TIMISE-346393 format. One record per residue: residue in three letters; z, y, x of N, C-alpha, C, O, CB in turn. Coordinates in pm, whole numbers, padded with zeros to 5 digits, always signed. Each point is the difference from the previous one (the first is absolute). Last residue first. Glycine has a CB too. Layout:
residues N
ALAZYXZYXZYXZYXZYX;...
//
This chain:
residues 201
GLY-01872-00782+02216+00079-00121-00006-00025-00089+00117+00060-00107+00010-00062+00121-00252;PRO-00030+00535+00239-00081-00119-00023+00087-00124+00005+00091-00011+00082-00290+00125+00016;LEU+00402+00354-00262-00027-00070+00125-00088-00121-00031+00019-00063-00104+00200+00140+00206;THR-00246+00364-00412+00087-00114+00027-00037-00062+00133-00112+00019+00049+00140-00062-00296;ALA-00069+00550-00053-00061-00102+00083+00100-00114+00016+00119+00017-00026-00262+00155+00150;PHE+00028+00334-00416+00083-00116+00026-00079-00099+00086-00122-00008-00009+00247+00041-00209;ARG-00233+00498+00253-00021-00118-00085+00101-00109+00036+00053-00004+00110-00298+00060-00131;GLY+00180+00379+00252+00003+00032-00141-00020-00116-00094-00016+00020-00120-00067+00195+00187;ARG+00106-00260+00419-00112+00087-00036-00009+00022-00151-00109+00000-00057-00012-00080+00260;HIS+00459-00274-00137-00079+00044+00114-00120+00080-00048-00075-00046-00086+00149-00154+00219;PHE+00403-00117-00269-00073+00119-00041-00070+00055+00122+00063+00026+00103+00101+00025-00290;LEU+00062-00564+00004-00020+00106+00099-00075+00117-00061-00067-00014-00102+00067-00157+00286;LEU+00322-00295-00320-00100+00095-00047-00007+00114+00101+00103+00056+00037-00062-00117-00282;PRO+00124-00460+00366+00031+00139-00033-00119+00076-00057-00116-00029+00032+00284+00024+00148;GLY-00126-00531-00263+00014+00085+00117+00018+00145-00040+00001+00030-00120-00139-00189+00251;ALA+00300-00183-00497-00123+00012+00078+00028+00088+00121+00108+00057+00013-00251-00086-00220;ALA+00554-00248-00004-00087+00114-00027-00125-00005+00086-00003-00062+00106+00202+00199-00169;GLY+00196-00440+00064-00118-00041-00075-00098+00112-00027-00106-00024-00059+00245-00147-00043;GLN+00286+00224+00331-00084-00088+00080-00127-00042-00072-00098-00037+00064+00302-00044+00048;ASP+00105+00520-00139-00045-00102-00094-00099-00089+00075-00114+00039+00024+00147+00114-00229;THR+00400+00160+00403-00144-00019-00017-00024-00104-00108+00088-00079-00034-00131+00141+00274;GLY+00467+00320-00090-00050-00137-00008-00150-00002-00019-00064+00104-00015+00281-00176-00079;LEU+00298+00386+00147-00146-00009+00008-00042-00145-00006+00081-00091+00021-00092+00303+00113;ALA+00456+00192-00149-00046-00137-00024-00152+00002+00009-00063+00105-00019+00263-00161-00131;ARG+00044+00441+00271+00116-00079-00043-00036-00146-00027+00085-00088+00010+00012+00295-00106;VAL-00287+00263+00386-00032-00128-00064+00128-00076-00029+00083-00022+00088-00305+00014+00030;ARG+00113+00548-00089+00075-00103+00073-00015-00131-00076+00031-00008-00119+00135+00178+00211;GLY-00510+00276-00073+00086-00089-00076+00072-00099+00091-00059-00053+00094-00093+00078-00289;VAL-00128+00488+00186+00048-00112+00082+00096-00083-00084+00093+00054-00060-00120+00079+00275;VAL-00392+00247-00293+00119-00063-00057+00036-00122+00083-00081-00092+00015+00022+00174-00247;ILE-00238+00398+00248+00016-00127+00073+00133-00059-00044+00107+00053+00031-00245+00028+00171;LEU-00228+00283-00444+00136-00031+00041-00001-00135+00071-00074-00091-00038+00174+00226-00154;HIS-00518+00254+00133+00063-00127-00037+00148+00000+00039+00046+00084+00077-00267-00202-00050;ASP-00105+00465+00080-00005-00010-00146+00058-00132-00051-00012-00031-00118-00189+00178+00121;GLY+00368-00019+00464-00113+00070-00059+00004-00009-00151+00100+00035-00062-00235-00082+00265;GLY+00492-00191-00032-00114-00020+00088-00122+00065-00062-00084-00068-00060+00181-00147+00147;THR+00494+00146-00128-00124+00065-00040-00108-00028+00103+00028-00009+00120+00100+00189-00242;HIS+00297-00514-00002-00045+00107+00089-00126+00063-00058-00076-00065-00071+00175-00052+00273;VAL+00354-00231-00324-00125+00059-00050-00034+00117+00091+00084+00087+00025-00035-00157-00267;ALA+00284-00419+00236-00028+00137+00043-00131+00044-00064-00085-00082-00035+00209+00048+00254;HIS+00095-00375-00350+00078+00029+00119-00017+00145+00045+00096+00062+00045-00119-00302+00023;ILE-00027-00094-00537-00053+00116+00072+00096+00038+00112+00119+00023-00022-00236+00059-00186;VAL+00068-00591+00049+00068+00121-00046-00057+00116+00081-00040-00018+00115+00254-00109-00180;CYS-00456-00380-00055+00058+00104+00085+00087+00098-00076-00009+00014-00121-00188-00036+00267;ASP-00132-00471-00110+00095+00066-00089+00085+00097+00082+00062-00041+00098-00057-00159-00254;VAL-00502-00068+00176+00102+00055+00088+00090+00089-00085-00044+00103-00051-00110-00111+00257;TRP-00260-00414-00241+00077+00108-00061+00111+00040+00096+00053-00082+00075-00105-00002-00308;ALA-00470-00204+00203+00134+00020+00056+00069+00113-00075-00065+00079-00068-00010-00161+00294;ALA-00342-00095-00376+00011-00081+00122+00139+00010+00061+00048-00096+00060-00292+00130-00020;ALA+00148+00011-00576-00009+00080+00122+00022-00089+00122+00075-00097-00005+00007+00301-00119;GLY-00050-00349-00345-00123-00023+00076-00015+00083+00125-00096-00019+00075-00004-00039-00287;ALA+00419+00242-00169-00042-00140+00013-00130-00007+00078-00091+00081-00021+00205-00140-00196;LEU+00249+00463+00276-00122-00039-00071-00038-00146+00028-00002-00044+00115-00074+00282-00105;ARG+00538+00054-00041-00063-00082+00103-00120-00068-00067+00017-00088-00083+00204+00049+00212;PRO+00117+00490-00250-00098-00101-00037-00062-00067+00122-00051+00066+00090+00004+00063-00297;SER+00546+00059+00251-00135+00055-00016-00097-00111-00040+00021-00116+00035+00029+00295+00135;GLY+00430-00213-00052-00043-00017-00138-00137+00058-00028-00044+00002-00115+00280+00001+00051;SER+00041-00039+00489-00023+00128-00068-00029-00015-00149+00019+00095-00076-00104-00008+00289;VAL+00175-00482+00056+00101+00101+00032-00019+00125-00084+00095+00046-00065-00081-00135+00298;PRO-00313-00302-00279+00140-00045-00004+00106+00107+00025+00111-00012-00052-00198-00201+00126;ALA-00391+00281-00337+00035-00025+00140+00151-00019+00010+00075+00062-00075-00275+00074+00158;ALA-00064-00242-00539+00080+00101+00069+00024-00041+00145+00043-00113+00026+00067+00177-00243;ASP-00563-00197-00066+00142-00021-00018+00074+00104+00081-00062+00090+00058+00030-00339-00098;TYR-00495+00192-00206+00089+00032+00112+00141-00047-00033+00034-00025-00116-00177+00224+00180;ALA-00415-00139-00262+00113-00091+00014+00083+00039+00122-00054+00022+00108-00077-00208-00218;VAL-00200+00483-00232+00024-00039+00139+00124-00089+00007+00107+00038-00049-00215+00176+00134;GLY-00082+00027-00479-00065-00127+00030+00021-00051+00141-00062-00099+00039-00103+00163-00205;ALA+00283+00426+00118-00047-00072-00118-00075-00126+00041-00100+00007+00072+00083+00210-00200;PHE+00211+00139+00416+00058-00134-00005-00044-00081-00123+00043-00113-00018+00152+00204+00142;LYS-00323+00373-00027-00046-00084+00111+00050-00144-00009-00060-00090+00058+00052+00294+00082;ASP-00109+00208-00466+00109-00098+00000-00038-00106+00102-00066-00098-00033+00128+00142-00213;ALA-00249+00459+00321-00019-00119-00084+00128-00084+00000+00089+00020+00082-00337-00020-00032;GLY+00178+00410+00216+00029+00023-00141-00014-00120-00090+00038+00007-00117-00110+00218+00157;SER-00197-00210+00424+00115+00084-00035+00015+00009-00152-00098+00017-00072+00067+00114+00285;VAL-00182-00526+00129-00031+00094-00108+00126+00077-00038+00106-00059-00020-00289-00093-00066;ALA+00164-00213+00404-00053+00122+00061-00030+00107-00104-00029+00115+00035-00067-00253+00148;PHE+00243-00313-00278+00112+00078+00050-00045+00128+00068+00083+00084+00035+00044-00295-00008;GLY-00451-00094-00196+00086+00039-00111+00116+00088+00044+00040+00091-00072-00103-00300-00041;ARG-00224+00015+00435-00067+00111-00071+00086+00049-00117+00005+00119-00027-00229-00213+00092;CYS+00372-00288+00170+00013+00121+00080-00062+00120-00071+00059+00107-00003-00061-00246+00212;LEU-00057-00282-00398+00139+00041-00015+00023+00131+00076+00067+00090-00050+00006-00332+00025;GLU-00484+00035+00079+00009+00065-00131+00142+00048-00028+00020+00106-00059-00207-00250-00024;GLY+00110-00103+00483-00067+00130+00002+00010+00074-00132+00025+00121-00001-00180-00214+00168;GLN+00330-00355+00019+00073+00096-00083-00061+00140+00005+00071+00100-00017+00135-00233+00057;ASP-00302-00300+00211-00050-00007-00137+00067+00102-00092-00009-00012-00122-00037-00229+00159;ALA+00166+00188+00432-00143+00028-00006-00055+00003-00142-00098+00069-00027+00078-00176+00249;ALA+00539+00229-00152-00085-00110+00046-00147+00033-00028-00031+00092-00076+00218-00258+00036;LEU+00255+00516+00125-00093-00065-00092-00085-00106+00068-00034+00010+00118+00029+00199-00249;VAL+00516-00009+00192-00121-00011+00081-00102-00082-00080+00022-00119-00026+00110+00134+00247;ASN+00306+00294-00366-00072-00123-00031-00130-00001+00078-00089+00082-00026+00193-00094-00206;VAL+00402+00271+00256-00140+00004+00042-00061-00137-00028+00045-00101+00054+00002+00276+00126;CYS+00390+00106-00399-00052-00127+00050-00147+00019+00036-00078+00051-00081+00243-00185-00059;PHE+00315+00470+00079-00139-00035-00031-00033-00138+00055+00072-00054+00085-00136+00298-00083;VAL+00483+00180-00111-00040-00132+00051-00147-00022-00033-00057+00069-00084+00293-00161+00055;GLY+00008+00475-00123+00062-00018+00132-00034-00131+00067+00049-00030+00108+00132+00170-00187;ALA-00284+00109-00366+00053-00137+00006+00072-00024+00132+00099-00073+00005-00285-00005-00155;ARG-00038+00488+00087+00120-00006-00086+00063-00139+00004+00122-00013-00003-00221+00189-00146;ALA-00310-00114+00378+00110+00071+00067+00128-00006-00082+00108-00020+00055-00274+00172+00054;ILE-00227-00322-00298+00047-00090+00106+00118+00065+00072+00099-00067+00030-00331-00031-00002;ARG+00021+00358-00347+00070-00110-00068+00052-00101+00102+00108-00056-00019-00254+00088-00184;PRO-00120+00333+00354+00133+00044-00044+00079-00110-00070+00122-00004+00011-00214+00232-00034;TRP-00366-00326+00165+00101+00009+00105+00135+00050-00050+00102-00059+00038-00285+00098+00120;THR-00223-00059-00428+00080-00122+00006+00114+00012+00099+00108-00054-00022-00309-00077-00041;THR-00139+00464-00004+00093+00003-00113+00089-00124-00003+00099-00003-00072-00266+00139-00056;SER-00090+00137+00555+00012-00123-00078+00101+00017-00114+00108+00054+00020-00166-00187+00184;THR-00076+00448+00160-00036+00027-00139+00016-00122-00090-00024+00008-00120-00135+00164+00203;ARG+00223-00180+00392+00107+00082-00055-00027+00037-00145+00091+00042-00071-00046+00048+00300;ALA-00220-00550+00008-00039+00140-00018+00115+00078-00063+00070-00051-00088-00312-00015+00065;VAL+00334-00364+00332-00036+00029-00138-00031+00149-00011+00066+00082+00063+00080-00271-00151;MET-00047-00260+00461-00030+00140-00020-00047+00022-00144-00075-00081-00054+00015+00107+00298;PHE+00401-00404+00030-00124+00023-00073-00016+00151-00018+00097+00075+00005-00082-00299-00124;ALA+00287-00178+00434-00031+00137-00044-00126-00002-00085-00090-00081+00020+00198+00178+00185;VAL+00341-00426+00010-00142+00013-00030-00024+00143-00046+00095+00073-00027-00118-00321-00035;LEU+00434-00057+00352-00050+00114-00076-00149-00012-00023-00073-00051+00086+00254+00193+00010;PRO+00296-00399+00115-00129-00030-00062-00046+00114-00091+00059+00022-00106-00006-00267+00118;PRO+00256+00348+00426+00012-00071-00128-00137-00025-00061-00098+00064+00039+00323+00042-00076;ASP-00322-00221+00346+00145+00011+00002+00041+00147-00004-00002+00066+00103+00020-00282+00026;LEU-00474+00096-00178+00056-00134-00015+00152+00005-00009+00060-00078-00074-00254-00015+00200;SER-00204+00469-00276+00106-00035+00095+00051-00140-00029+00009-00042-00115+00056+00284+00138;LEU-00462-00054-00243+00044+00111+00084+00098-00042+00107-00013+00040+00115-00023+00109-00307;SER-00405-00320-00164+00132-00034+00051+00038+00107+00102-00087+00055+00066+00050-00306-00103;ALA-00299+00384-00363+00011-00058+00135+00142-00047+00025+00095+00054-00057-00280+00094+00139;PHE-00215+00097-00456+00126-00073+00015+00002-00063+00139-00103-00045+00050+00118-00001-00302;SER-00357+00317-00076+00070+00049+00119+00138-00061+00009+00100+00063-00034-00228+00152+00023;GLN-00166-00292-00358-00068-00055+00118+00078+00034+00127-00009-00072+00099-00213+00093-00217;CYS+00340-00067-00435+00028+00068+00126-00068-00072+00115+00028-00117+00027+00193+00198-00118;ALA-00149-00023-00495-00073-00066+00107+00015+00081+00127-00012+00122-00001-00152-00220-00163;PHE+00546+00100-00226-00127+00061+00037-00063-00079+00114+00069-00061+00082+00014+00288-00155;GLY+00359-00206-00335-00078-00068+00103-00128+00075+00031-00057+00065-00088+00153-00282+00014;ALA+00409+00164-00255-00098+00085+00066-00078-00081+00103+00051-00098+00054+00095+00300-00090;PRO+00145-00316-00457-00015-00014+00145-00114+00086+00054-00095+00032-00071+00184-00265+00054;GLU+00235+00315-00399-00143-00024+00015-00024-00010+00151+00007+00101+00069-00071+00023-00287;GLU+00490-00113+00142-00031-00034-00139-00149-00027-00014-00041-00095-00067+00234+00235-00016;GLY-00061-00223+00569+00035+00107-00093-00026-00047-00141-00053-00109-00021+00000+00284+00192;PRO-00056-00297+00408+00052-00036-00132+00028+00123-00085+00002+00113+00049+00096-00318+00049;ALA-00496+00149+00289+00143+00033-00011+00046-00032-00141-00080+00004-00094+00061+00179+00270;THR-00430-00271+00214+00060+00003-00134+00147+00039+00008+00064-00012+00105-00227-00164-00182;VAL-00352+00153+00356+00141+00033+00015+00059+00018-00140-00053+00077-00080+00015+00034+00307;VAL-00404-00381-00007+00049+00074-00116+00149+00019+00019+00075-00097+00014-00256+00002-00169;THR-00255+00009+00525+00127-00033-00062+00016+00072-00133-00074+00094-00031+00174-00132+00257;VAL-00473-00125+00201+00019+00077-00122+00130-00048-00065+00026-00120-00009-00278+00152-00023;GLY+00021-00014+00571+00038-00079-00116+00021+00092-00119-00006+00122+00013+00113-00295+00134;SER-00454+00319+00236+00144-00015-00025+00021-00099-00113-00091-00032-00076+00135+00267+00156;ALA-00436-00013+00307+00030-00092-00110+00151-00016-00015+00073-00012+00099-00291-00110-00059;PHE-00097+00525+00161+00119-00079+00031+00034-00086-00121+00042+00051-00104+00045+00128+00263;THR-00438+00136-00168-00042-00116+00080+00119-00087+00041-00017-00111+00050-00176+00245+00034;GLY+00233+00286-00325-00036-00114-00085-00047-00121+00077-00007-00109-00056-00050+00271-00117;LEU+00151+00266+00372+00121-00080-00019-00025-00121-00090+00074-00098+00004+00062+00305+00026;VAL-00495+00094+00038+00037-00063+00127+00123-00088-00018+00003-00114+00047-00099+00308+00078;ARG-00051+00054-00499-00104-00095+00041+00043-00076+00126-00012-00122+00007-00164+00270-00108;ARG+00450+00206-00064+00007-00121-00083-00100-00105+00046+00032-00118+00003+00044+00258-00197;PHE-00091+00275+00412+00129-00064+00026+00011-00131-00078+00037-00104+00056+00070+00330-00015;GLU-00469+00051-00129-00019-00073+00125+00128-00073+00040-00005-00112+00051-00166+00280+00022;ALA+00189+00112-00446-00088-00113-00030-00022-00085+00124-00002-00123-00008-00111+00257-00172;PRO+00366+00269+00225+00071-00105-00074-00087-00122-00030+00047-00114+00008+00093+00293-00108;ASP-00203+00135+00536-00048+00000-00138+00069-00113-00076+00002-00114+00048-00226+00211+00023;VAL+00401+00179+00372-00038-00133-00051-00039+00012-00146+00078+00047-00082+00078-00161+00245;PRO+00021+00411+00261-00118+00020-00085-00055-00134-00050-00106-00045+00044+00051+00256+00083;ALA+00580-00062-00002-00114-00077+00051-00118+00017-00094+00016-00009-00122+00139-00158+00232;ARG+00243+00536-00033-00048-00105-00090-00121-00071+00060-00093+00064+00049+00179+00066-00247;GLU+00147+00258+00379+00060-00128+00039-00052-00115-00085+00027-00117+00030+00176+00240+00045;ASP-00316+00344-00140-00061-00043+00125+00060-00130+00053-00047-00054+00100+00001+00293-00049;ASP+00214-00032-00452-00137-00047-00020-00062-00051+00129-00076-00097-00003+00052+00260-00182;ARG+00555-00197+00138-00100+00106+00003-00140-00058-00016-00024-00116+00032+00174+00254+00115;VAL+00333-00325-00337-00106-00031+00095-00105+00111-00007-00050+00031-00108+00091-00282+00087;ALA+00489+00336-00096-00126-00047-00055-00099-00030+00112+00010+00056+00110+00031+00078-00320;ARG+00493-00186+00283-00099+00106-00016-00127-00061-00055-00023-00121+00011+00123+00256+00179;LEU+00476-00229-00079-00129-00044-00050-00094+00119-00009+00043+00113-00022+00066-00300-00107;ASP+00393+00004+00365-00090+00112-00025-00136-00055-00041-00056-00086+00068+00180+00232+00098;PRO+00318-00442-00269-00087+00043+00110-00085+00120-00040-00024+00023-00119+00019-00258+00203;ARG+00511+00107-00265-00140-00008-00040-00088+00050+00116+00027+00105+00058+00035-00070-00303;PRO+00425-00265+00332-00063+00128-00034-00148-00018-00032-00068-00081+00061+00232+00198+00085;LEU+00125-00542-00249-00019+00081+00119-00062+00133-00040-00051+00013-00111+00025-00220+00256;PRO+00341-00104-00478-00135+00034+00045+00003+00081+00129+00093+00077+00025-00171-00081-00262;GLU+00414-00372+00017+00005+00134+00056-00138+00034+00055-00042-00057+00100+00287+00033-00043;VAL-00039-00319-00457-00096+00012+00109+00005+00143+00050-00013+00093-00080-00137-00277-00014;PRO+00479-00192-00217-00050+00134+00032-00093-00004+00120+00015-00083+00090+00195+00183-00183;ALA-00139-00505-00273+00046+00045+00131-00058+00137+00034-00119+00023-00019+00138-00262+00093;ALA-00124-00034-00470+00103+00102-00014+00045+00057+00134+00063+00106+00003+00010-00219-00211;ALA-00576-00083+00062+00130-00044+00049+00100+00114-00007-00038+00117+00009-00072-00284+00143;THR-00291+00160-00506+00016+00013+00145+00138-00045+00039+00091-00007-00083-00255+00198+00089;PRO-00237-00207-00444+00136-00023+00049+00005+00012+00151-00093-00043+00069+00140-00108-00263;ALA-00405+00437-00096+00020-00135+00052+00144-00017+00047+00063+00096+00044-00306-00108+00026;GLY+00006+00415-00263+00092-00080-00080+00021-00140+00049+00053-00084-00073-00122+00217-00114;VAL-00184+00252+00375-00078-00075-00099+00087-00097-00078-00051-00081-00077-00149+00103+00223;SER+00386+00257+00190-00080+00094-00080-00082-00072-00105-00035+00058-00103+00026+00095+00298;ARG+00266-00395+00127+00085+00061-00102-00081+00090-00091+00026+00008-00120+00170-00020+00275;LEU-00414-00176+00212+00028-00103-00101+00091+00055-00109-00017-00035-00117-00010-00143+00291;TYR-00069+00462+00192-00119-00027-00079+00030-00101-00111-00038+00021-00115-00105+00028+00315;ARG+00485+00054+00108-00028+00114-00087-00119-00027-00089+00001+00033-00119+00095+00120+00290;VAL+00004-00476+00152+00102+00000-00105-00024+00116-00097+00009-00017-00121+00157-00089+00278;VAL-00440+00082+00224-00031-00107-00096+00099+00000-00115-00039-00013-00116-00060-00124+00300;THR+00178+00435+00171-00122+00038-00073-00034-00103-00107-00033+00036-00113-00051+00083+00318;ALA+00439-00212+00090+00036+00105-00096-00119+00043-00083+00012+00023-00120+00164+00055+00276;ALA-00245-00386+00192+00075-00061-00110+00035+00103-00105-00010-00026-00120+00102-00144+00278;MET-00297+00321+00235-00094-00078-00081+00071-00060-00121-00051+00004-00111-00086-00054+00316;GLY+00401+00273+00112-00082+00093-00077-00098-00071-00090-00022+00041-00115+00047+00123+00298;ALA+00232-00426+00109+00086+00061-00103-00080+00096-00086+00013-00001-00123+00185-00021+00272;HIS-00413-00184+00221+00026-00094-00108+00084+00062-00111-00024-00026-00118+00010-00160+00283;GLY-00272+00537+00111+00078-00117+00036+00028-00089-00120-00040+00031-00113+00143+00100+00295;MET-00533+00207-00075+00119-00016-00086+00073-00127+00039-00061-00107+00008-00052+00231-00197;
//
């Protein structure tokens, strides 16, 4: 899919969830031919083994937030920098997530990179249906107004740039509008083999 087709797809998606979109017209390219994956094309990978092996890859831990009458947020391990020019980041979210539609409607988000002492905070944002912001200190990120969590090692303030499908997840690309670090924060919180970990001091 070319840039025009990608843009058209994103605009249609954001409009479907009520997010604000640019007024400039976008001319979509012809829809590509799609077909289902045949059984003989599927890799014989056991889901439990997939998780076990991929769990050996240590990653940082973030909380992605968005503004609203009731702010939205969820714990996210699948976050990465994507592009320097333009400045883009990406995170992955399950298509079954109940938080994602609220972030999509906002059209903006803030990635809070958690510090080593924020494991309990992360657990709170990993629970579905709870009041995740109860007792949590935060202020507004400067561009999006998304919650910027106190004590986070870093924050990245974004607008939604593109959304792609990736199996049972969505790949959300954000264009960075502002970012910063907390020099007084502890080192990063890591996730490895299903548990939190920290770098040795």
